N, C-alpha and C positions, 0 to 999 in steps of 0.2 A: 504494499500499500504505499502511495506516495505522500511524502511529508506535505502538510498543509500550513502555510504561515499565515497567521490571522492578524488583523490590525484594524484601526479605526483612522479616519481622517476627519479633521474638523473643517468644515465648509459654512459659507455664510448661511445660517439658518437650520443647519443639520449636522449630524455626525454620521459618517458612513462606514459601515462595517465591511470588510472586504478579505477575501481570501486569495492567496498566491500559491500556485502549484509549478512544480517544473522548473525548467531553465531553457534558455534560448530567446529568439525574438519575442517581444512582448505581444500577447494576443488578449485584448480585453473582450469578455462576453457580457453584453447587455441584455438583461432580461426584460420581459414585458408583463403585463397583467399583474396577477398576484404572486407571481414567482419571485424567489429571492435566490441568493447564491447557491443554496441547496438544490434548487431546481436544475442547476447547470453542473452538478457535481459529477454525474456519470459522464457527461460529455467531456467536461475538463479533465477527467481522469484518462481519457483517450487521447488527449492532445498534449498531456504534460511532458511527455518524452521528447517532444520536439520544440515546444514553445514554452515561454513563462506565462501562465494562463492566469489572468485576473478575473475573478468573479466578485460581485458585491450585491448587497441589498440596496435598492434604490432608496432615496430619501422618503421617510414616512412609512416605510415598510420594514417589517421584522426588526432586526437589530440596528436600524438606521433611523433613530428618532429625530424628530423635528424639534428645534430649540423651544417651540411654543405650540399652541393648539394646531390641530388639522386646519389646513387652509387649500384653497384652489391651487393645483399644480400646473406648471407649463412645462412644454417640451424644452423650451430655451434653457430654464434653470437646471433641467436634468442633464442636458448636454453640457452645461458648465461644469456640473459635478463629475461627469466623465472625464472632461478635459483636466480637471484638478486631480483625479486619480492617476491619469497618464503621466503627468508632470511630476508628481509625488513619486511615481514608479521610475522615473529617470528618463522618461520619453523626451527627446528633443527633435528640432527639425532636420538634424543630421541622421537621427535614428527614430523615425517615426514608427508608430505602432499598427498592428494589424487589429481590425475590430470586426466583431460579429454581433449582430442585434437581431433579436427574434420579436416579432409583433410591434408592440409599441417601443421596444428597445431598438427595432430597426429605424424607426421615426427619429428616436434620439440620436442614433448613429448619423443619419442624414444631416441632422442639425448640428452635430459635431463636426462633420466634414465641411459644412458651409461656413462655420464660425471659426473653426480652429484647423484648417486644412494642413497646416504645418505639423500637426501632430498624428496625422492619419496617413498611413502608407496605402491601405486599401480597406475598404469596407464590404462586408458581405451582409446585404440587408435582406433579412427572411421575411417575407409576407407583412410589410408594414400596413397598419390599418388607416390609411390616408384617406378618410371619407371625403375630404374637401376636394380631392382630385375627381371624384366620381360624378357622372353626369346627373344623378338624382341627388346631389348634395343637399337640396333644400329638405328632402325627406329625412336625411340623417340629421340635419340642425333641429328639426322639429322633434324628432326622437329624443335627442340628447338633452334638449331644453326640458321635454317631460320627464326624462330620467332624474334631471337636476332638481326639478319641482317636486317630484314624488319622494326623492330622498329627504328633502327638507320637511316635507308634510308627514309623510308615512314611513319613513325609515328605509334601511338598506334592503331588507327582504322584499318590500314592494318594488324598490328600484330595480333590483336584480331580475325580478320577474317581468317588469316592463321592457328592460333592456333585451332579456333573451327573447321575449315575444316579438319585439320589434325587429330582431335580427333574423328569426325564424320566418317572419312574415314580408322580408324584403323581397321586392319584385325580382331582383337578381341576387340571390343569396340565401343559402339553407341553413340548416341546424349547426352545421360545423362551424360556421362564423362565430358562435358563442364561445368557442374555446379560448377567446383572449382572457376571460374571467375563469376558467375552469382550473381545476388542480394540475399542478405541475406534473408534466410527464403523461397526461391523459389517463389510461387505464391504470387502476390500482395493481401493484405487483401481487403475485400469488404468494400465499404463505403467511407466516407471522411477522409483521412489520418490525423492523429494529427501532430502538428508542430515538435514533436521529430522525427516521421517517416520522414517528409519532410527533416529535418536537416540531418538524417542518410542517406537517398538517395543521397543527395548531396555530402556527404563525400564519399560514396561507388564509385560515378562517378570518383572522383579524385584518390581513391584508385585503380580503374581499370588500370589507366595508369601506377602508380607504379608496380603494380602486373605484367603487361605484360612486362614491360620494364627492371624492376629490381629485380624481384623475380622469376617468372615461369622459365626463361631460366637457372638460376643458381640453384634453389631448385631442378629442375629436374635431375641434375646431382649428387645429394646427395646420397651417400650409407651409409645406417645405419649400425652401429656396433652392430649388433644383438647378437654376440658372448659376447661382453662386458656386454650387457643387462642381458643376461642369466647367465653369470658368476656372476654378481652383486647380482642376486637372486630377482630383482625387480618383483613383480607380474604385468605382462602385460596381459590385456584382449583385444585381437582384436575385434573390433565390426564392424557388417556389417549390412547395411540396408535390411529389408526384401523385399523392392521394387527396390534395385539395381540390375541390370541385372548380371547374374553370369559371363559373358564375358567381363564385364566393366574392364578397367585397375586397378581402385581402388579395385574392388572385388578380383580380381586375386592377387594383391599385398597383401592385407589383409590375404588371405588364405596362401600365402607364409610366411608372418610374423608368422602366428599361427603356421605353420609346422616347422620353424626354431626355434621358441621358445618352442615348445613343449606345446603350449596353446591351449584351446578350445575357438572357435569364440562365441561371444555373440551376438544373433540376436537383432537388433534395428528396431523401427517402421520407415517406409518411406525410403527415398533413401540417397543420399549423403548430402541433405539439410534437413533430417527429423527433426533436432532439431528446425527448424524454421516453418515447415508446420504443426507440431502437437507437440508443446513443452510439453504439459501435458504428453502425452502418452511416448514420448521421455524421459521426466524427470523421469518418473515412471520406464522405463527400466533401466535408469542410477542409480536410487536409488537401485534397486534390484541388480544390478551388483556390485555396490560399497559395498553393504551389505555383499558380499562374500569375500570381499578383507581384 
């Protein structure tokens, strides 16, 4: 079992818990939804023989508390957190990092590439939920405004139900789209869970409230500056799960990112949570992709 170095980084408004595995070029993994560093543990383990893999709990989630009460989150602030983690790890313009982001982590990665391109050698953006790029953006805006209002008036459970129903009822998107807020890794593993898994699931339950109340409604309004990314010359590889339906919002957003950046989509195993359901195959696909960057 590889040694894991843990630490915390103080940033404006939060303290970020992070884990480091392996050695070699720095590879930052940015999670999305309710996930935390543990959601990427199996994937990170498959990469630690080649890379210095950094995983972390995003601000407001799990072991990365905010300095004050919960508040509306922005992709821009989360991108700044990622940049601070990279700088603290020793990343420089002379030795920029590789970055992988899943779901809203991919949106954060794109923002990082736009704002701090000197820190990013290449970004693999796996199924970013960029609803503002989609032709039915007005419908998504209305849904997330309703989610925000329902969270304030009726609580997180009612807001989650509305969110899930809205995704399932999308004119171009089915039930798999709801995985953004689902448990890390999709299906539960067979057998008796170990204490670390039990602890992680407890954290994810708490993260679900933060996600539906303070992240999803606000992240959904984010518009990536793809022109800035392209102008900066950062290599971006949009990634799409082989099992993700073509009409899912995440799939369509990924194709639009590829089109606007003039990039080719890399196929990855599984669906939106493929990194958790088959980390070995997913890690191999990520290795091959990074080798081209």
